[in-house]
C-alpha positions as CSV (number, residue, x, y, z in Angstrom):
1,X,-28.0,-6.3,44.8
2,X,-29.9,-9.4,43.7
3,X,-30.4,-7.2,40.3
4,X,-27.0,-6.7,39.7
5,X,-26.0,-10.0,40.9
6,X,-28.1,-11.7,38.2
7,X,-26.7,-9.6,35.5
8,X,-23.2,-10.9,36.6
9,X,-24.6,-14.2,36.2
10,X,-26.5,-13.7,33.5
11,X,-23.2,-11.8,31.7
12,X,-21.6,-15.2,33.2
13,X,-23.3,-17.1,31.7
14,X,-23.8,-15.2,27.5
15,X,-20.0,-15.5,27.8
16,X,-19.4,-18.6,28.9
17,X,-22.7,-20.4,25.9
18,X,-20.7,-17.4,23.6
19,X,-17.4,-19.3,24.5
20,X,-18.7,-22.6,23.4
21,X,-19.8,-21.4,20.0
22,X,-17.3,-20.2,19.2
23,X,-15.6,-23.7,19.7
24,X,-17.9,-25.6,18.0
25,X,-17.4,-23.1,14.4
26,X,-13.3,-23.7,15.4
27,X,-13.5,-26.9,14.3
28,X,-14.5,-25.9,10.4
29,X,-11.2,-23.6,10.0
30,X,-7.6,-24.6,10.2
31,X,-6.0,-24.6,13.9
32,X,-5.4,-21.9,15.1
33,X,-4.7,-19.8,18.8
34,X,-8.2,-20.6,21.0
35,X,-10.2,-17.4,20.3
36,X,-12.6,-15.7,23.4
37,X,-16.0,-13.6,22.8
38,X,-15.4,-10.6,22.5
39,X,-11.6,-10.5,21.3
40,X,-11.0,-13.3,20.1
41,X,-7.1,-14.4,19.2
42,X,-6.3,-11.1,20.2
43,X,-4.7,-12.1,23.7
44,X,-1.9,-14.8,21.8
45,X,-0.1,-11.7,20.6
46,X,-1.4,-8.1,22.9
47,X,-2.3,-5.9,21.5
48,X,0.6,-4.7,19.4
49,X,1.1,-6.4,16.2
50,X,4.0,-6.6,14.6
51,X,5.6,-8.0,11.4
52,X,6.8,-11.0,13.0
53,X,3.3,-11.6,14.9
54,X,2.2,-14.1,12.4
55,X,5.1,-16.1,11.6
56,X,5.6,-17.1,14.9
57,X,2.0,-18.2,14.9
58,X,3.7,-20.1,12.4
59,X,6.3,-21.7,14.1
60,X,3.1,-23.1,16.1
61,X,0.1,-23.9,13.6
62,X,1.7,-24.0,10.1
63,X,1.5,-22.5,7.0
64,X,-2.0,-22.0,6.8
65,X,-3.5,-20.7,10.4
66,X,-6.5,-18.9,11.5
67,X,-6.3,-15.9,13.4
68,X,-10.0,-14.9,15.5
69,X,-11.1,-10.9,15.3
70,X,-13.4,-10.2,17.5
71,X,-15.8,-14.0,16.5
72,X,-14.5,-13.2,12.8
73,X,-12.3,-16.4,11.8
74,X,-9.8,-15.1,9.5
75,X,-7.0,-17.5,7.9
76,X,-3.6,-16.3,7.3
77,X,-1.7,-17.6,4.4
78,X,2.1,-17.4,5.7
79,X,4.8,-18.4,3.4
80,X,5.8,-17.8,-0.2
81,X,4.3,-21.3,-1.3
82,X,1.4,-21.0,0.5
83,X,0.9,-17.0,-0.9
84,X,1.6,-18.8,-4.5
85,X,-1.0,-21.5,-3.6
86,X,-3.6,-19.0,-2.6
87,X,-3.3,-15.6,-4.8
88,X,-2.2,-16.6,-7.7
89,X,-2.8,-20.8,-8.4
90,X,-6.5,-19.7,-7.4
91,X,-6.5,-15.8,-8.6
92,X,-10.2,-16.1,-9.4
93,X,-11.5,-18.1,-6.2
94,X,-9.6,-15.3,-4.2
95,X,-10.3,-11.5,-6.2
96,X,-13.5,-10.3,-3.9
97,X,-12.6,-8.0,-1.0
98,X,-14.5,-8.6,1.9
99,X,-17.0,-5.9,3.1
100,X,-15.2,-4.5,6.7
101,X,-17.2,-1.5,8.5
102,X,-14.0,1.1,7.8
103,X,-14.2,-0.2,3.8
104,X,-17.6,1.0,3.7
105,X,-16.6,4.8,4.9
106,X,-14.5,5.3,2.2
107,X,-15.5,2.6,-0.8
108,X,-18.5,1.3,-0.4
109,X,-18.4,-1.0,-2.9
110,X,-17.6,1.0,-5.1
111,X,-14.6,1.9,-7.3
112,X,-11.5,-0.5,-7.6
113,X,-10.1,-1.1,-3.6
114,X,-13.5,-1.8,-2.3
115,X,-15.2,-2.6,-5.0
116,X,-16.5,-6.5,-6.1
117,X,-18.0,-9.3,-8.8
118,X,-18.6,-6.7,-12.3
119,X,-17.7,-4.1,-10.7
120,X,-14.3,-4.5,-9.9
121,X,-13.8,-6.5,-13.4
122,X,-14.9,-3.6,-14.9
123,X,-12.8,-0.9,-13.6
124,X,-10.0,-2.4,-12.9
125,X,-9.7,-3.4,-16.6
126,X,-10.6,-0.1,-17.3
127,X,-8.4,1.6,-15.5
128,X,-4.8,-1.0,-16.3
129,X,-5.8,-0.1,-19.8
130,X,-5.9,3.9,-19.9
131,X,-3.6,3.3,-17.1
132,X,-0.9,2.2,-20.0
133,X,-2.7,4.5,-23.0
134,X,-1.5,7.6,-20.8
135,X,1.9,6.1,-20.9
136,X,2.3,6.1,-24.5
137,X,0.6,9.3,-25.1
138,X,3.1,11.6,-26.9
139,X,4.1,13.7,-23.6
140,X,3.3,10.3,-21.6
141,X,3.2,9.8,-17.8
142,X,7.3,9.4,-17.4
143,X,8.2,12.5,-19.1
144,X,5.9,14.0,-16.1
145,X,7.5,12.2,-13.6
146,X,11.1,13.4,-15.2
147,X,9.7,16.8,-14.8
148,X,8.4,16.6,-11.4
149,X,12.3,14.9,-10.6
150,X,13.9,17.5,-11.6
151,X,11.2,20.1,-9.5
152,X,12.5,17.6,-6.3
153,X,15.7,18.1,-7.0
154,X,15.6,22.1,-6.8
155,X,13.6,21.8,-3.7
156,X,15.8,19.3,-1.9
157,X,18.5,21.8,-3.0
158,X,16.2,25.0,-1.6
159,X,17.8,23.2,2.0
160,X,21.5,23.8,1.4
161,X,22.3,20.7,3.3
162,X,20.3,21.9,6.4
163,X,18.4,18.4,8.1
164,X,14.9,17.8,6.6
165,X,12.1,15.1,7.4
166,X,11.8,14.1,3.3
167,X,8.2,12.4,3.8
168,X,6.0,14.8,2.7
169,X,8.2,16.2,0.5
170,X,8.1,12.8,-1.6
171,X,3.9,12.6,-0.6
172,X,3.2,16.2,-2.6
173,X,5.3,14.3,-5.7
174,X,3.9,11.5,-5.3
175,X,0.0,13.1,-5.5
176,X,1.4,15.5,-8.7
177,X,1.7,12.3,-10.5
178,X,-1.8,10.7,-9.4
179,X,-3.4,14.9,-9.9
180,X,-1.0,14.9,-13.1
181,X,-2.4,11.0,-14.9
182,X,-6.1,11.8,-13.5
183,X,-6.9,15.7,-13.9
184,X,-4.3,15.9,-17.6
185,X,-3.1,18.7,-15.1
186,X,-0.1,20.0,-12.8
187,X,-0.6,21.8,-10.2
188,X,2.2,24.6,-8.0
189,X,2.9,23.2,-4.8
190,X,1.9,26.2,-3.4
191,X,-1.5,25.3,-3.9
192,X,-3.7,25.0,-1.0
193,X,-6.1,23.3,-1.9
194,X,-3.6,20.7,-3.3
195,X,-1.7,21.2,0.1
196,X,-4.8,20.4,1.2
197,X,-5.4,17.1,-0.8
198,X,-2.2,16.0,0.9
199,X,-2.7,16.5,4.3
200,X,-6.1,14.8,3.7
201,X,-4.2,11.8,1.6
202,X,-2.2,11.4,4.8
203,X,-4.7,11.7,7.5
204,X,-6.6,8.4,5.3
205,X,-3.4,6.4,5.4
206,X,-2.4,6.4,9.1
207,X,-5.7,5.5,9.8
208,X,-5.1,2.3,7.9
209,X,-3.9,-1.0,9.8
210,X,-3.9,0.4,12.8
211,X,-5.7,-0.8,16.0
212,X,-8.6,1.8,15.7
213,X,-9.3,0.9,12.8
214,X,-9.4,-2.8,14.0
215,X,-11.7,-1.7,16.8
216,X,-14.3,0.5,14.5
217,X,-14.6,-3.1,12.6
218,X,-15.0,-5.1,15.4
219,X,-17.5,-2.5,17.7
220,X,-18.6,-0.2,14.3
221,X,-22.0,0.9,16.4
222,X,-20.2,1.3,19.4
223,X,-16.7,2.8,17.6
224,X,-18.7,5.0,15.5
225,X,-19.8,7.5,18.7
226,X,-16.0,8.2,19.9
227,X,-13.7,10.2,19.2
228,X,-10.4,9.1,17.3
229,X,-8.9,8.8,14.4
230,X,-12.3,7.2,11.9
231,X,-14.0,10.8,12.5
232,X,-10.7,12.2,10.6
233,X,-10.3,9.6,8.1
234,X,-14.8,10.4,7.6
235,X,-13.8,14.1,7.2
236,X,-11.2,13.3,4.3
237,X,-12.6,11.0,2.8
238,X,-15.2,14.2,2.5
239,X,-12.5,16.7,1.3
240,X,-11.4,14.4,-0.9
241,X,-14.8,13.8,-3.1
242,X,-15.1,17.6,-3.2
243,X,-12.1,18.3,-5.0
244,X,-12.8,15.6,-6.8
245,X,-16.2,17.1,-7.8
246,X,-14.5,20.5,-8.6
247,X,-11.4,18.8,-10.3
248,X,-14.1,16.7,-12.5
249,X,-15.9,19.6,-13.6
250,X,-12.9,21.9,-15.3
251,X,-12.5,18.5,-17.2
252,X,-16.8,18.5,-18.3
253,X,-16.0,21.7,-19.4
254,X,-13.1,21.5,-22.1
255,X,-13.6,18.3,-22.8
256,X,-15.1,18.8,-26.0
257,X,-12.8,20.9,-27.0
258,X,-10.0,18.7,-27.1
259,X,-8.9,14.7,-27.9
260,X,-8.8,12.8,-24.1
261,X,-5.6,13.5,-22.7
262,X,-6.4,12.6,-18.9
263,X,-7.9,10.1,-17.6
264,X,-11.2,11.6,-16.5
265,X,-11.4,12.4,-19.8
266,X,-11.2,8.9,-21.6
267,X,-13.4,7.8,-18.6
268,X,-15.8,10.2,-19.5
269,X,-15.9,9.2,-22.9
270,X,-16.3,5.6,-22.1
271,X,-19.1,6.9,-20.8
272,X,-21.1,8.4,-23.4
273,X,-19.8,5.2,-25.6
274,X,-21.7,2.5,-22.8
275,X,-24.7,5.3,-21.5
276,X,-27.5,2.9,-23.2
277,X,-26.3,0.4,-21.5
278,X,-28.1,0.3,-18.5
279,X,-25.8,-2.4,-16.7
280,X,-23.3,-1.0,-16.8
281,X,-20.8,0.5,-14.1
282,X,-19.6,3.3,-15.7
283,X,-21.1,6.4,-13.8
284,X,-19.1,9.2,-12.5
285,X,-20.2,7.5,-8.7
286,X,-17.6,5.0,-9.7
287,X,-15.5,7.3,-11.4
288,X,-14.9,9.1,-8.1
289,X,-14.9,6.2,-5.9
290,X,-11.8,4.8,-8.4
291,X,-9.6,7.9,-8.6
292,X,-10.1,8.7,-5.0
293,X,-8.4,4.7,-4.9
294,X,-5.5,5.9,-7.3
295,X,-4.6,8.6,-4.5
296,X,-4.8,6.7,-1.4
297,X,-2.7,3.7,-2.8
298,X,-0.5,5.6,-4.8
299,X,1.0,8.5,-2.9
300,X,1.6,7.3,0.9
301,X,3.9,4.0,-0.5
302,X,5.9,5.9,-3.2
303,X,7.0,8.4,-0.1
304,X,6.9,5.4,1.7
305,X,9.7,3.3,0.4
306,X,11.6,6.6,-1.1
307,X,11.5,8.0,2.8
308,X,13.2,4.4,3.9
309,X,15.3,4.9,0.6
310,X,16.7,8.0,2.0
311,X,17.1,7.0,5.4
312,X,19.2,3.2,4.4
313,X,21.5,5.0,2.0
314,X,23.0,7.2,5.2
315,X,22.4,3.8,7.4
316,X,25.3,2.3,4.5
317,X,27.5,4.6,2.8
318,X,29.5,2.4,1.3
319,X,26.1,1.3,-1.1
320,X,25.4,4.6,-1.3
321,X,28.7,5.6,-3.3
322,X,28.5,2.2,-5.2
323,X,24.8,4.0,-6.1
324,X,26.4,7.5,-6.8
325,X,29.3,6.0,-8.9
326,X,27.5,4.1,-10.7
327,X,25.4,6.5,-11.8
328,X,28.8,8.8,-12.8
329,X,30.1,6.1,-15.0
330,X,26.7,4.6,-16.3
331,X,25.1,7.4,-17.7
332,X,25.6,10.8,-19.9
333,X,25.5,13.6,-17.1
334,X,24.0,16.3,-20.1
335,X,20.7,13.2,-20.5
336,X,17.3,13.0,-18.6
337,X,17.5,10.0,-16.3
338,X,14.7,7.7,-18.0
339,X,12.8,4.7,-16.6
340,X,15.6,2.8,-19.5
341,X,18.3,3.3,-17.7
342,X,17.3,0.5,-15.2
343,X,19.0,-1.5,-17.3
344,X,21.6,0.4,-17.5
345,X,22.4,0.5,-13.3
346,X,21.8,-2.7,-12.3
347,X,22.7,-2.0,-8.4
348,X,20.9,1.0,-8.2
349,X,18.0,-0.6,-9.3
350,X,18.7,-4.0,-6.5
351,X,18.8,-1.5,-4.0
352,X,15.9,0.6,-4.8
353,X,14.1,-3.5,-5.1
354,X,15.7,-4.5,-1.8
355,X,14.3,-1.3,-0.3
356,X,10.1,-1.7,-1.3
357,X,11.1,-5.0,0.2
358,X,12.4,-4.5,3.8
359,X,10.3,-1.0,3.3
360,X,7.0,-3.2,2.7
361,X,6.9,-4.5,6.2
362,X,3.3,-4.5,7.8
363,X,1.0,-5.5,9.4
364,X,-1.4,-6.1,6.0
365,X,-4.9,-4.9,5.9
366,X,-5.6,-5.4,1.9
367,X,-8.6,-9.1,3.3
368,X,-9.5,-11.1,0.8
369,X,-12.4,-12.7,0.7
370,X,-12.8,-17.2,-1.1
371,X,-15.8,-17.4,-3.5
372,X,-15.6,-21.0,-3.1
373,X,-15.1,-23.7,-0.8
374,X,-10.4,-24.4,-1.5
375,X,-8.6,-26.9,-0.3
376,X,-4.8,-25.2,-0.5
377,X,-1.9,-26.9,1.3
378,X,-3.9,-30.2,2.1
379,X,-5.6,-27.6,4.3
380,X,-9.5,-26.2,3.2
381,X,-10.6,-23.2,2.7
382,X,-14.8,-22.5,3.3
383,X,-16.2,-20.0,1.7
384,X,-17.1,-16.8,2.3
385,X,-13.6,-16.9,4.7
386,X,-11.6,-14.1,4.9
387,X,-8.4,-14.3,4.9
388,X,-5.1,-12.4,4.9
389,X,-2.2,-13.1,2.3
390,X,1.2,-12.5,5.1
391,X,3.1,-10.6,2.7
392,X,5.6,-10.3,5.4
393,X,6.7,-14.2,6.5
394,X,7.8,-14.1,2.0
395,X,9.7,-11.2,2.6
396,X,11.5,-11.8,5.9
397,X,11.8,-15.6,5.0
398,X,14.9,-17.1,6.2
399,X,14.4,-19.6,3.7
400,X,14.3,-17.4,0.6
401,X,16.3,-14.6,1.9
402,X,20.0,-14.7,3.0
403,X,20.2,-12.1,5.2
404,X,16.6,-11.1,5.4
405,X,16.7,-8.5,8.3
406,X,19.1,-6.4,6.7
407,X,19.8,-3.9,4.1
408,X,20.8,-6.4,1.3
409,X,21.3,-5.5,-2.5
410,X,23.3,-8.4,-2.8
411,X,19.8,-10.4,-3.0
412,X,18.6,-8.7,-5.9
413,X,21.8,-10.2,-8.0
414,X,23.7,-12.9,-8.8
415,X,27.4,-13.6,-9.4
416,X,27.7,-11.3,-12.0
417,X,26.4,-7.8,-10.9
418,X,23.4,-8.5,-12.7
419,X,19.7,-7.6,-11.6
420,X,17.5,-10.7,-11.0
421,X,13.9,-10.8,-10.3
422,X,12.5,-12.6,-7.6
423,X,9.2,-14.7,-7.8
424,X,8.8,-14.1,-4.4
425,X,9.3,-10.1,-4.2
426,X,5.4,-9.5,-3.8
427,X,5.5,-5.9,-2.3
428,X,2.6,-5.4,-5.0
429,X,0.5,-8.2,-4.3
430,X,-0.1,-11.6,-5.9
431,X,-3.2,-12.7,-8.5
432,X,-5.9,-10.8,-9.7
433,X,-5.7,-8.0,-6.8
434,X,-1.8,-7.7,-8.0
435,X,-1.7,-3.9,-7.3
436,X,-2.7,-1.7,-10.5
437,X,-0.3,0.7,-10.7
438,X,2.1,-1.4,-10.3
439,X,4.6,-0.5,-13.2
440,X,3.1,3.8,-13.0
441,X,5.1,2.9,-9.4
442,X,7.8,1.7,-10.3
443,X,9.1,3.9,-12.7
444,X,8.8,6.7,-10.1
445,X,11.2,5.1,-7.4
446,X,14.2,4.4,-10.2
447,X,13.2,8.3,-11.4
448,X,13.1,10.1,-8.7
449,X,15.2,7.6,-6.4
450,X,18.0,7.4,-9.6
451,X,18.1,11.3,-10.1
452,X,18.3,12.5,-5.9
453,X,21.3,10.3,-5.5
454,X,23.1,11.8,-8.5
455,X,23.0,14.9,-7.5
456,X,23.0,14.8,-3.6
457,X,25.0,12.5,-0.6
458,X,22.3,11.8,2.1
459,X,23.7,12.0,6.0
460,X,22.5,12.1,8.8
461,X,22.5,15.4,11.5
462,X,25.4,16.2,13.3
463,X,25.1,14.6,17.1
464,X,22.3,12.1,15.7
465,X,23.4,8.6,17.7
466,X,22.0,6.5,15.9
467,X,18.5,3.9,16.8
468,X,17.7,0.5,16.5
469,X,16.7,-0.8,12.9
470,X,14.9,-3.9,14.1
471,X,12.9,-1.4,16.0
472,X,12.3,1.5,13.0
473,X,11.0,-2.6,11.0
474,X,9.0,-3.3,13.4
475,X,7.4,-0.2,13.5
476,X,5.9,-0.6,9.3
477,X,5.5,1.2,6.4
478,X,6.3,4.4,8.3
479,X,9.9,4.7,9.2
480,X,10.2,7.1,12.5
481,X,10.0,10.7,11.8
482,X,14.1,11.0,11.4
483,X,15.4,14.4,9.4
484,X,18.2,13.8,7.1
485,X,20.8,16.2,5.4
486,X,20.9,16.2,1.4
487,X,24.1,17.6,0.6
488,X,24.7,18.1,-2.8
489,X,28.1,16.4,-4.9
């Protein structure tokens, strides 16, 4: 009995000491909710983090505040002004990524998404220039997107107006585009290994930004031995590595027989050019990780956004009708839709952007690491601080958007109906870490969406009583698994 009492007393004393130390450390950072041992500031928000969680804290603590994840202080930037000053005006200072335990599972400091320093700079610069080269080749990425859009229309047509969940169809199409860019070849939808690849990509993306990932980052030594989504993520990551290595082997065998036609071709050629440089970051491990990064960042976001687009069209039939009329009146029905046609379709282009604005609302997991002591909007951010840019606070800001929580394409149109780009449209990130595949993603979204709208009218199945859009938006980026009918026009 005395031993148990001693252990309890020791535990209480330990927590008290930890609490006092947290209070002392807290003084070095911007204000925020009081942190408690083990759970940090989670007491302030509960166990469910919603898109407007940090916006509510902003009302109490200001545009820049500190939120504690366990014993780790995280500085949150909310609102466009804080985001612009932090990520764009101080781009170099905010370009690093913190290395969390879960990040090590998916990157280990290689590639682009989870790397820093020389590796990140060289891999990102090469990646950006190579994607541009692939886009300007004789059969560039746009032509591949057009072909995939045609195939997507045929797949939707096969449902003959019956209810379907479009998410996996979009996942396959987006994965196909990355596969084509990376390996220079398309694969059949029925290909078993490709289908498994898409499934494993989906497994990993479903784990990102979840409570399970957060717990793994706080208690890695404990959670590592427990069942959970992190185990699935590890297994899926290993499958992706195996798949990529096999495809790379095929590329190596055929590389010498032709000019570079894919990302892998260009990368292997660059490796040959730099083989005498012992400090070069261009090696197969980085190439494999870059390919993983491209698949993870270039598939689920496209699938989520396009799924949302169809759901929004079902909810707003008048908007859908206006999009269809614009496409019919502005484009030649016998010509293939190209990305340049966006200039003729300002309303349709605005619908896509408004879809991105609302569908991008999710708990932010693209953390940054402040490389120097920095002052942003009179708030001191110490060197080495972890920073969360809260894009939700910009995309839902009532001071920036006329109807922030409602679907309104007019947010991107002027009084004459012309498309207007908004600097507070931060769905692709901001600063040096802005999405590498931004141009490719914009092209895919436009060509896929307009081809589907040209061919089908999207309706909810009969008997569906509807759903609360606030609740769906609150679920984060991924819409509820709703089915929709593609009825031929």
